[in-house]
N, C-alpha and C positions, 0 to 999 in steps of 0.2 A: 756265356757267363750270366748267372742269375743274380740280379740285384733288385729285390723287392722294393717298390716305390714307397711303401708305408713305413719302412724302417729308417733309422738314422745310422750313420757310420762314423767310425773313428779312423784316424790316420794309421793306427796300428792294426786295422782290418777286423775290428770287432763290430758287430751289429747290435742295435738296441731297438727293442719294441716296447713302447709305452703301454702299460696295462693298468689303467686307473692311476693309483699312487705308487705303483711299482714299475720296474723295468726288467725285461728279460734280455739276457745277453748271450751271444755266441760268436763264432768266427764266420767270416764271409765265405762264400763259394770260391771267390778268387784266392783267399788265403789257403783254404784246404787244397785247392788244385796246385798251388805253388809248393805246399809242403809234401804232397804225395800221400802214400798210405799211412794213416794215423794208427799207431799201435798202442798208445797209452795217453790218458788224459789225467792231469793232476789238478784238482780243484780245491777251493777253500771249504771250510765247514760252515754250515748254517750258524749265524750269530757272529761270524767274523766281520770285521770292518774292512772296507776297500776304499782306496783313495784314487781319485782321478789320475790317470797316466802312470800309476804304479802297478807293478806285477801282482796278479792275484792267483796265478797258477801257470801251468804249461801244457803244451801238447807235444808228444814225441811221435815223430814219423820215422819211416825207415831211413830217411835222409838226415834228419836233424832234430834238435829239441828247440822249441820256440816258446818264448814267454807269452803269456796272455796279460793284457793291460786293461785295467778298469777304465771304461769309457766315462763313468761318473763315480762320485763318492757316495758312500752309504753303507748300509748293513746288509749282508747276505742273508736272505730269508728262506731261500730254497736252493738246493743243489741237484743237478741232474745225475742221480746215482746210476742210472742206466749206462752211462758212459764208462763206468768202471769195467763192466763186462762186455760192452759193445762200443769200443772206441771208433770202430769203422763207421758208426752213424755220422761222425763228423764229415766223412767223405760222401756218404750216401745221401744225407739229408741235413745240410748245415743249418737250415732255417726252421725245420720242424722238429725232428727227433733229437737233434744235437744241440739244442740250447744248452747252455752251461750253468748259469746261475741266474737267480732273480734277486735284484737289489731293491731295498727300500731306500730311495735316495735321501741324502741329507738336504739336497737342494735340487728339485726337479728341473729348475731352469737351466742346469748344466746340459741338459739334452739339446737345448738351443745352440750350443757350441759345436755340436756334431754336424757332420755333412749330410746333405740330402743324397738320395740315390744318384741324382745327376752329377752332383759334385764329386761323389766317390768314384763314379765311372770315369770322370775326367782325370782324377788322380791316378787311377790304375792304368789308364791309357798311356800316361807319361812314363810309367815304370818300364 
């Protein structure tokens, strides 16, 4: 299981990468492996507002449909349109090709509430 140390993680299995005053968001390697083959990704539009712990989209696999939850609040400033045609990127490259949205946070300190890689690994071990 790949859990990059430089990222932060939510209890809902999203990862966050701080990039200056913005954050890039996707789902973790653990989440994609649990879901199985991803066949569809539904994401918000650029300009939409997201609220911490509220759904902002969904991923559909051959097994199930799973909600995506915002790890922080803010405005969506970029959406990975590649996932419309290539949902399999979520399985192949959850941290590189399959980022989902970029958020301009309303409060960047919310990132501090997310788990470190070590804390996330502990949580998924218990599952």
